[in-house]
RODO-2510 file (C-alpha; in nm, 4 decimals, decimal comma):
residues 64
     n   res          X          Y          Z
     1     x     3,2871    -2,4545    -0,4909
     2     x     3,1929    -2,1006    -0,3821
     3     x     3,1776    -1,8298    -0,6427
     4     x     3,4141    -1,5362    -0,6175
     5     x     3,2407    -1,1991    -0,5725
     6     x     3,2186    -0,9799    -0,8811
     7     x     3,2820    -0,6090    -0,8596
     8     x     2,9881    -0,3955    -0,9622
     9     x     3,0102    -0,1912    -1,2824
    10     x     3,0973     0,1770    -1,2502
    11     x     2,8059     0,4086    -1,1755
    12     x     2,7263     0,6260    -1,4764
    13     x     2,5178     0,9434    -1,4807
    14     x     2,2451     0,7613    -1,6740
    15     x     2,2128     0,4777    -1,4212
    16     x     2,2072     0,7268    -1,1335
    17     x     1,9330     0,9291    -1,3054
    18     x     1,7300     0,6150    -1,3770
    19     x     1,7584     0,4972    -1,0167
    20     x     1,6551     0,8391    -0,8877
    21     x     1,3589     0,8464    -1,1277
    22     x     1,2497     0,4992    -1,0192
    23     x     1,2845     0,5919    -0,6532
    24     x     1,0742     0,9080    -0,6986
    25     x     0,8083     0,7183    -0,8923
    26     x     0,7792     0,4445    -0,6295
    27     x     0,7588     0,7093    -0,3563
    28     x     0,4708     0,8818    -0,5366
    29     x     0,2918     0,5477    -0,5809
    30     x     0,3399     0,4591    -0,2119
    31     x     0,2010     0,7978    -0,1059
    32     x    -0,1002     0,7589    -0,3370
    33     x    -0,1740     0,4135    -0,1952
    34     x    -0,1430     0,5405     0,1631
    35     x    -0,3794     0,8307     0,0888
    36     x    -0,6315     0,5991    -0,0765
    37     x    -0,6198     0,3621     0,2229
    38     x    -0,6779     0,6501     0,4652
    39     x    -0,9757     0,7781     0,2648
    40     x    -1,1185     0,4270     0,2392
    41     x    -1,0836     0,3755     0,6150
    42     x    -1,2603     0,7056     0,6817
    43     x    -1,5448     0,6142     0,4458
    44     x    -1,5879     0,2753     0,6098
    45     x    -1,5795     0,4256     0,9587
    46     x    -1,8514     0,6710     0,8537
    47     x    -2,0646     0,3888     0,7150
    48     x    -2,0276     0,1721     1,0264
    49     x    -2,1227     0,4497     1,2704
    50     x    -2,4479     0,5312     1,0915
    51     x    -2,7453     0,3324     1,2311
    52     x    -2,8869     0,0660     1,0009
    53     x    -3,2327     0,1211     0,8581
    54     x    -3,4856    -0,1565     0,9086
    55     x    -3,4117    -0,4474     1,1422
    56     x    -3,2133    -0,3816     1,4596
    57     x    -2,8732    -0,5454     1,4795
    58     x    -2,9107    -0,8799     1,6533
    59     x    -2,6841    -1,1761     1,7208
    60     x    -2,6894    -1,4422     1,4544
    61     x    -2,7343    -1,8074     1,5440
    62     x    -2,4186    -2,0128     1,5238
    63     x    -2,3813    -2,2246     1,2104
    64     x    -2,2600    -2,5240     1,4116
***
């Protein structure tokens, strides 16, 4: 038998403030992660473009 839908409780000032706080916090975390990813990508790109010291880059033999 299907359940009947329940009405949600009334929105209080405290719940609204908590939701807003949580939303802001998650936004800040998302931005920090995005910035970190961008910096990491830049660092890796810089590493890859630099020529390797020592042996020249050659094709490896297949493992099969």
